[in-house]
C-alpha positions in Angstrom: 101.5 81.5 131.0 101.8 79.4 128.4 104.6 76.2 128.7 108.0 77.1 127.7 107.4 81.1 128.1 108.8 83.4 131.1 107.4 86.5 131.5 109.5 89.3 131.3 107.4 92.0 131.1 104.7 93.7 132.9 101.2 93.9 130.7 101.0 96.9 128.7 99.1 98.4 126.1 100.0 99.3 123.0 97.9 102.0 121.0 97.8 102.1 117.3 95.8 104.3 114.5 95.7 103.4 110.8 93.6 105.5 108.1 92.9 105.0 104.8 94.9 106.6 101.8 92.1 107.4 100.4 88.3 106.7 100.7 87.6 103.5 100.0 90.8 101.8 99.5 92.6 99.1 101.3 95.5 100.5 103.5 97.5 98.3 106.2 99.7 100.2 108.9 102.6 97.7 110.9 103.6 98.4 114.5 107.2 97.7 115.6 107.2 95.6 119.2 110.8 96.2 119.3 111.4 92.2 120.1 114.6 90.8 120.4 115.3 87.8 118.3 118.8 87.1 119.8 116.7 86.9 123.3 113.8 84.7 121.7 111.4 87.2 122.8 107.8 87.2 122.1 104.6 89.4 123.0 101.7 87.5 124.4 98.4 88.9 123.3 95.8 89.3 126.3 93.5 91.2 124.6 92.3 93.7 121.6 90.4 96.6 121.3 89.6 98.1 117.9 87.4 101.1 117.0 86.8 101.8 113.7 85.1 105.2 112.7 81.5 105.6 111.8 80.8 104.8 108.0 78.8 107.9 106.2 75.2 107.8 106.3 74.0 108.2 102.8 70.5 108.1 101.9 69.9 104.9 99.5 73.5 104.0 99.3 75.2 101.5 102.1 78.6 102.1 103.6 81.1 100.0 106.1 84.3 100.2 107.3 86.0 97.2 108.2 89.5 96.5 110.2 91.3 93.9 111.8 94.4 93.2 113.5 96.8 90.5 112.4 100.5 88.8 112.8 101.7 88.7 109.4 101.3 91.3 106.6 97.9 91.0 104.5 96.8 92.2 101.0 93.1 92.7 102.6 91.1 92.9 105.8 91.2 89.7 107.5 88.2 88.0 109.0 88.7 85.6 112.7 88.7 82.2 110.0 92.2 83.4 109.2 95.0 82.0 111.0 97.2 85.1 111.6 93.8 87.5 112.8 93.7 88.3 116.2 90.9 90.8 116.0 88.2 92.6 113.8 85.8 95.3 113.9 82.8 96.4 111.5 80.4 99.2 111.1 78.1 99.1 108.6 74.7 101.3 107.6 71.9 99.3 105.3 70.5 102.4 103.7 67.3 102.1 101.4 66.7 106.0 101.0 63.6 105.7 103.5 65.2 104.5 106.6 68.6 103.3 107.4 69.8 101.1 110.2 73.6 100.9 111.3 75.0 97.3 112.1 77.9 96.9 114.5 80.4 93.8 114.9 83.7 92.9 116.7 85.8 90.4 118.5 85.8 90.2 121.8 87.9 93.2 123.5 88.8 90.9 126.6 89.0 86.9 126.4 87.1 84.8 128.5 88.6 84.3 131.9 89.6 80.7 130.9 91.9 81.8 128.2 95.6 82.6 129.3 96.0 84.5 126.4 94.4 85.3 122.7 97.2 84.9 120.0 101.8 84.8 120.3 103.6 87.2 118.4 107.3 86.1 117.3 108.2 88.3 114.5 108.7 91.7 115.2 105.5 93.7 114.1 102.0 93.3 114.1 99.4 94.6 111.6 96.2 96.8 111.3 94.7 96.8 108.4 91.0 99.3 107.3 89.0 99.7 104.2 85.7 101.5 103.9 83.0 101.3 100.8 80.1 103.8 100.2 81.8 106.6 102.1 82.6 110.1 100.7 85.7 110.8 103.1 88.5 108.4 103.9 88.2 106.5 107.4 90.2 104.6 109.9 90.5 102.7 113.0 92.3 103.2 116.1 92.6 101.0 118.7 94.8 99.6 122.0 96.7 95.9 122.0 97.0 94.6 125.7 99.5 92.0 126.5 103.5 91.3 128.2 106.8 90.2 126.7 108.3 86.8 127.1 111.5 85.2 126.7 110.5 81.4 124.8 112.5 78.1 124.7 114.7 78.0 121.9 112.2 75.1 120.5 109.2 77.2 121.2 110.5 80.2 119.6 111.8 78.0 116.6 107.9 76.6 116.3 106.1 80.4 116.7 108.4 82.1 114.3 107.9 79.0 111.8 104.7 78.7 112.1 103.6 82.6 112.0 105.7 82.9 108.7 104.1 79.8 107.2 100.7 81.2 108.0 101.3 84.1 106.5 
């Protein structure tokens, strides 16, 4: 367990889903963790599983569905290079008309055994983003985030909140 934190719940899984508001349109959803800021409660993320819907197969056209999960609100799907991004998943179809190939990339669903956690959420929400391109219908993403609630010492809590908010 990270220094300055005291685990206050067992491991829980939080399910979520977000669908594009229209085909090929960036859409973001937020999930409320119901953390208590008065008790300096945080959520320690152990793993994330993102499952974006498959893109449409259209002869001669490329298509994709991209998704991400972040600790702060975004204006586009994030990448792992973004400070507040905990997980990404991408589904792609490359088509020449004569042939097509599907590609799938995803952040680790379960962290290596050497990591205690993959992130700490200090504010009340986390955010899920999805966007497709080249699709005839809207796409979505569903998933689960695994972790536990913890109580942070005052100095650790202040640092976590400030870091999360300032890196948004």
